N, C-alpha and C positions, 0 to 999 in steps of 0.2 A: 238416593244418596241424600242423606242428611245434610243440613245446612251447615251442622259443626264439621261434617267431613268434607263439604264442599270448601269450605272455608280453609281448612286444613291443607287441602289440596292446593287452594290458591298460593297459599303462605309457602308451601314446600315447593312450587314452582317457580316463584319469585325468588328463593332462596338458590335455588338451581341456576336459575338465570343470572344473578349476580356472580354465582360462584363461577361459573364456566364463559359468562359472556362480558363480565364486568370488566376484565382487562384488555379485551379486544375492543369493547366500547370506549374505554381511555385511550387508546391506540388507535381511533378509528381513521386518522388523517395521517398516520404514518405508512411510509411505504412498507415493501417486505420486511419480513422479521420482525416489525414493530409488535405483533403480538407475542411473540416469544420474549421479547424485551419486558413490556409490561407486566406478564406473567411472573418472571423472575422478579422482578420490583415489588410486585403483590404479594409473592411468597415469603420474601426477605428470610434466608435461611439463617440459622444462629452461626454465626461466624466461630463461636468458641470451639466448635468441633471442625473448622476447616484450617488446613493446611495454608499458609500465607505464602504469594508469590516471593516474598523477601526469603522465606524457610528454603524454597526451592533453588534459589541462586545459591544460597550460603553452602548448598551440598557439593557444589562444583563437580558434577558428575557426569559421566557418558551415558547417552541414552540414544535408543531407535525406536522412533513412534510411527503409527500410522496419521498420514497426513492427507487427508481425502484419498483415500486410497493410494497413495505413494509411500516410501519409504524415506523417511527424514533422520538424520544422524546429527547429532548435537552434543552441547554439553551446557549444563545449568549454570556454569559460571558467566556467559554470556547472555546480556539481557536478551536479545533477539530469540536465542534458543531457547531459554527460560520462559519465555511468554508463549512460545509455540506449544512447548511442553506443559503448561500450566492451564493455557485457554483453549487448545487445540489449533489455535493459529496466532500468527503475529499479525496485526492491524486487520484484525477479522472483519471490521465495516467496509475497509478499503477492498477486501477481497471481495465481498459479498457485490459490491457496487462494479468490479472488473468482471465477475461472472455473469451479471446481469446485463451490462454492456456488450461484452464479446460474445453473448447467445445473442443480441439482438442484430449482429453485424455479418453479412455473409462471408464466410471465409477469410475471417480478420489477421492483419499482420499486426503482432504486438512489438515496440521496441520498449525492453525494460533497461532504464538508464540509471545504473547504481545497483546491478543485480545483486551483490552480496552473495550469500550464501545460496540462492537461486529460490527463495519461497514464492516470489510473484510470478518468475519463469516457470517452476514447476506447476504452479497452480493453473497458470494460463493455458501450460501446453495442450490440456484437455478440450479447451473451447477454441483455440486460434489454430489456423493453419500453420502459421510461422510465429514463432518467438525469438528475438536476437537479445541476448544478454549481455549488456555492456558492463565491464567489471575491471578496471586496471591495476588493482591492488593484489600484487602477486600472492602473499598469505593465504588469501581466501580463493583464489582462483581453482585450488586442488579439490576443495570442498563442493565449490560450484559444479565443476567437471564431474565430478564423483557421482554426486546425486542425480546429473543428467544420465551418466551413464548408466548408474545403478538400476534408475527406473526406465530405461530403455526409450528416452524422450527424444525421438529422433528428429523432431520437429523443431528443436531448441538448438541454436547455435550459439557458441560464446565468443565474444569480441573484446580481447584483452586491451583495451583503450577506454579512455575517458571521452565524453565530448566537451568541446568548448568552442571557442568564436575564433582558433586560429590552430593549425597543426603545428605542434611544440613539445618540448620535453619540459614539464613544469614541475616545481617543487611540490610533494604530497605529505601531509600529516597525517601520521597513521595513526589509528583508533587504537585503544586499550584493550587489552583482552576481555575486559568485563561489557564492553559495547562494540563491538566491529563495525557496526553501522554508521559511528562518527567520524571516520576519516574523510580528510577534507584536501582540495587544491586552494582554499581561501587561507590566507595567513592571519587575516584579521581575528578568525574564528579559533585560531590555535588556543589550544587549553594546555594546562601543566600535565595532563594524563596523555596529551599527544607527544610522545617521547622521542619519536623517530623521525626524521625527514628523508622521503627517498624522491627519487626523480622519475617521473613516468609519463608516459605518451598520452598525448591529447589530440584528437583530430574533429573536424568539423563533421557534423552529420551529413551536410549538403553535399562535401565532397565524398566523404566515405562510404555512404549507401550506395551509390550505383558502383562503387568498384567491389563491393562485398555482396552485390548481388540481389539489394533489398531496393524493388522496384515499385513497393507498396505501403504505405505506412497509414494504419487506421487508428492504432492506440499508442500512446505513449504514457509511459509510467517513468516519474523522474524524481529521484531522491538520492541527491549530491550535496548535501550539507552546503548551502550557501551558493553553489557554483552553476546557480540555475539560471542566472542571467545570462554568463557568457556560454552557456550551451544552446540556451533558446536563440542566441545572436546567431550561432552557427547552424541553427535549422530553419532559419528565416524562410527559404526558397522551399523547404519540405513542408513546412507550416502552410504557405502560400498556396502549394499543388496539391497536396494531398489532404490539408484541414482536418488531422486528427484528433480525436479527443485526447485530452491530456490531463492525467492524473498526476499530482504533484505536490510534495512538501516544501511550502514556501517560507523564504525569508525575507523580509521588508525590513530595513533599517537605514535611516538616511546618513548614519555616521560612518558608514563602511561602502568605498567606490564599488567594491566587487558586487554588492547587493543591490536588489530594487530600492529606491528610496521613496517610493510611493506606488499605490495601484495603478495610478494615472500612467506610471513610467511602464508597469507590467503590462497595460493593454498596450502600448504601443509596440512591444514585443511581437505581438500577434496581428494577423490581418484583420480586416473589419468583419463585423458581424460576428464575432465570438462572444459568448455568453460566459460570465465569471460567477462560478457558484462556490460555496464552502460548506462542509459538514457540519452539521449539528446532530446532538443526540446519540453520539458514537457510544456504543455498547460494547467492550471488547468480550465480553463474555456470550452475547448472543449472535454478535454480527449486525446488530439493527443500527440504523442511523437515517437522517434525511439530509437533503439539500437545500439550501437557503438561495432563492433566487428564481428565474423563469426557467422552466424545463424546456427548452427550446434546442434543435440541434444546429449547428455544430456546438460543442460546450467545451468549456474548461473546468475542470473539478480541482478545486485548489483547497487542498489541508492545511489549514492554518492552528498551528499549535500554540 
């Protein structure tokens, strides 16, 4: 082979290396799914020919889609449903973390606090021995139960109560149709679009779990719009005894008594030797993410928006 051909071959190999290995090299220190994220960022598709998520939400259309081998029914007028329709999942990075974690645990039991329409419960059913979905808001319960029944998810059980620091009937501020995930027991977080106040039942996890046959807790997902402090107070013995991994959306604001005032106060809600991590690099298209902090079990994953 001539020197000219050898030089051309080297250049061609270099270009192929940059083309196919470049995104991977840039993403070398990211965890699973990082390569896909880097590839998408590198390609940068022309958005002029894409339908925007806002266009999908504006259609307000009923739909049925495949959701990781399951059937999911929704309406694009709801933010959660629209995201699932558009991106293939709602909070895809969190679902990827859930899948990777549950796969690493033997016969895990998941507690889904604030189950809503059942996205997390449905997704986790394939990887968990048991899934317990806690959802107190009556208008959402038929959809949650329908998703479980129609997909024959026999290991998912619905509990139509909320979790708090005492058994009580409490005022609940209902969410708007545009975002069914924003209902809350916290009056300070009431917004103008929460137009209806209901009275719903709340129990403590420590007292309720034994009566419901929940004898083991490996993973808790919690998304309850500012009521995390009360729910964790009612789970103090569960956290001490079972030391579950916790994935939650966290609200911290010293101005509101129902919320955690600081990370120090949050730490005091958990037993000793928990590690606190937050999400970074969340990509809702690919599911990529990284966790900031030491990766040592047991872990508390904190989603901080």
